[in-house]
TIFI-192949 format. One record per atom (N, C-alpha, C, O, CB): x, y, z; residue in one letter. Coordinates in steps of 0.001 Angstrom, whole numbers, plus 500000, padded with zeros to 6 digits. Atoms other than C-alpha are relative to their C-alpha. Last residue first. Glycine has a CB too. Layout:
XYZa;...
END
This chain:
499370501209500460x;178388423955783004x;499143499247499070x;499539498187498586x;500368499149501123x;500398501240499200x;176598427324783237x;500691498846499357x;500832498797498135x;498397499746500035x;499162500356498885x;178244430509782081x;499782498801500816x;500470498528501800x;499985500986500822x;498586500042500524x;176816430742778556x;500908499638501139x;501897498934500934x;500450501387499362x;499810501498500519x;173306429882779978x;501456499864499554x;502000498763499634x;498971499613498690x;500155500134501449x;173556433214781843x;500229498510499610x;501008497778500220x;501017500958499235x;498756500122500553x;173060432976785649x;499752499797498508x;498783499143498122x;500800498878500657x;499807501185500934x;169799434189786807x;501435500063499406x;501940501109498999x;498890500008498792x;500923501130499772x;168917436431789724x;500125498771499129x;499695497681499505x;498670500474499857x;500033500983501110x;171668438881790109x;499147498885500317x;499302498203501330x;501345499487499665x;499221501200499812x;170880441530792560x;499923499115498850x;498949499180498100x;499583499283501185x;500327501146500796x;169607445127792384x;500919498746500481x;501895498877501221x;500218500361498435x;499599501138499279x;169333448420794072x;499600498695499291x;498442498478498935x;499426500061501363x;500032501159500890x;169091451774792343x;500523498902500907x;501571499080501527x;500881500191498632x;501123499873500952x;168395455140793976x;499844498702499112x;498905498596498324x;500232501270499078x;499815500610501289x;170588454354796954x;498704500209499126x;497581499948499557x;500339498472500179x;500911501100500237x;170189456783799744x;500244499486498682x;500475500267497759x;498576500387500149x;499690501091499151x;172914459127801228x;499185498679499757x;499418497659500406x;499808500454501370x;500242499596498634x;171556462259799694x;499965498802500913x;499079498615501748x;498712500777500104x;500306498637499936x;171650460587796276x;499538500293501475x;498656499625502015x;498915500371498924x;500435499499498509x;173320457272795698x;499849501504500013x;500742502248499607x;501138499600501177x;500707498777500228x;173063456169792005x;499667500601501313x;498548501054501553x;498763499784499171x;499439499096500824x;174118452626792956x;499142501376499941x;498059501468500519x;500153499337498662x;500755498722499888x;173507449603795056x;500825501147499205x;502049501103499072x;499792500400501612x;499378498936500552x;174368445982794354x;499251501327500123x;498071501398499779x;500255499691498675x;500825499040500643x;173158443079796521x;500896501107499437x;501962501306500020x;498947500552500973x;500474500496501123x;174709439865797514x;499150500980499107x;498502500654498112x;499290498881500362x;500441501347499943x;176932441343800136x;499557499480498662x;500360499474497729x;498920499874500971x;500242500152498456x;177034445125799535x;499472498602500195x;498267498400500041x;498908501117500620x;500596501256499520x;178481445624796006x;499950500066501532x;500889500461502224x;500828498732499504x;499158500610499034x;178903449210794782x;499343498720500443x;498117498643500524x;500269500934501171x;500718501050499332x;177642450915791693x;500810499270500931x;501947498981500557x;499439499093499075x;499130501151499512x;178808454193790363x;499173499019500745x;498193499384501396x;501162500490500927x;499614499975498657x;176323456326788532x;500823498873500324x;500764497838499660x;498887500051500854x;498734500874499610x;175122457147785162x;500258500296501455x;500012501364502015x;501388500357499085x;499596499577498546x;171646458398783940x;501164499050500301x;501095497847500052x;498721499837501174x;499030501016499406x;171051458435780119x;500281500550501470x;500539501726501727x;501460499859499064x;498840499355499309x;167882460369779024x;500930498958500625x;500436498012501240x;499501500979501109x;498702500278500777x;165722458399776582x;501273500717500608x;502376500698500062x;499822500490498482x;500051499270501252x;162598460023778135x;501327499786499166x;501814500705498507x;499764501523500298x;498971498959499824x;163704458395781507x;499839500988498701x;500689501869498571x;501561499296500113x;499824499670498662x;160629456234782007x;501010501019500215x;500915501767501188x;500307498871500734x;500983499161499337x;159556456298778435x;500357500508501401x;500150501679501718x;498761499262500084x;500856499183500964x;162387455034776310x;499099500928500577x;499172502124500291x;499205499169499175x;501324500774500441x;164535453820779156x;499367501035499112x;499448502252499281x;498923499524501315x;501132499122500559x;168130454829779797x;498893499187499587x;499040498071499089x;500433500851498803x;501258500596500565x;170873453348781864x;499141501007499577x;499077502112500117x;499271499145500944x;500787499068500577x;174617454058782670x;498749499293499474x;498850498250498829x;500753500731498952x;501051500657500629x;176668452058785126x;499086501067499357x;498681501963500098x;499260499108500993x;501465499662499796x;179764454043786031x;499088499133499113x;499378498887497942x;499733501527499677x;500462500786498813x;183433453038786470x;498492500185500349x;498029499899501453x;500841500403501226x;499021499804498917x;184362454258783004x;499768499051501045x;499786497842500813x;499963501367500566x;499142498970500550x;181291454094781019x;500947500306501104x;500572500863502136x;499215501275499506x;499174499661498974x;179318450874781490x;500980500945499310x;501562500680498258x;500641498763500695x;498637500060500358x;176230450369779314x;500876500423501214x;500352500963502189x;500254500886498773x;499056499772498957x;172549449950779562x;501429499826499546x;501680499043498629x;499719499106501123x;498522500468500228x;169680450176777114x;500853500296501239x;500534501192502021x;500676500753498713x;498865499091499966x;166036450636777296x;501259499400499753x;501334498279499249x;500083500654501216x;498680500478500448x;162634449101777202x;501036500969499999x;500718502156499938x;499937499474498712x;499148499134500881x;159376449924779117x;501275499156499564x;501598498125500153x;500448501384500798x;498904500698500368x;156408448390781035x;500842501019499061x;500334501998498513x;499566498633499305x;499147499287500985x;153617449811783079x;501189499127499603x;501661498326500410x;500508501362500583x;500517500260501437x;150854447635784716x;500843500735499035x;500508500651497853x;498489500450499798x;501398500065499954x;152852447218788085x;499333499826498554x;499635498822497907x;499508501254500691x;500412499392498668x;156346448048787165x;498573500114500080x;497993500990499439x;500597501372500234x;501489499995499629x;157892446121784387x;499820500485501382x;500516500116502328x;499351498580499883x;500527499840498588x;161233446588782828x;498580499984500053x;497868500361499122x;500451501252500637x;501448499929499997x;163179445568779650x;499597500130501466x;500248499538502327x;499336498733499302x;500716500213498762x;166848446061779044x;498444499982499770x;497956500512498771x;500394501108501015x;501477499581499931x;169289445981776175x;499432499641501394x;499982498859502169x;499113499255498836x;500338498597499713x;173017446085776447x;498598500465499959x;498274501632500180x;500677500789499131x;499796499211501232x;173940442802774661x;499728501520500201x;499792502316499265x;499080499456498886x;498538499800500404x;174465440951777798x;500190500904498953x;501248501530498887x;500637498777499588x;499359500944500777x;170832441350778800x;501478500286499611x;501870501451499536x;499221499832498850x;498856499423500787x;169302443339781606x;500647498816499229x;500914497776499831x;501102500753500977x;499116501054500530x;165919442281782936x;500991500622499126x;500635501246498126x;499237498921499242x;499246499533501148x;164245444999785195x;500814498708499525x;501458498077500364x;500983501300500393x;499073501003500403x;161619444119787757x;500526500430498685x;499776500771497771x;499371498611499941x;499582499871501386x;159776446849789663x;500969498859499658x;501791498513500506x;500661501389499749x;
END
């Protein structure tokens, strides 16, 4: 699954032949995400931790339900 998150809080995702759009936000110390179809617009929030160059979050039963890494630096942040 590939998810692209933009600085304006929008997201788009692709998994095999399926795709969806959604929104993300930070509430307190938690990352919150919702997708139109995949989560039926329900917001899911969880703390995210950095492990090396990877971020993990939404830990359930000791296993991360979300794992991601930064792939592209925003054009605004590049010299």
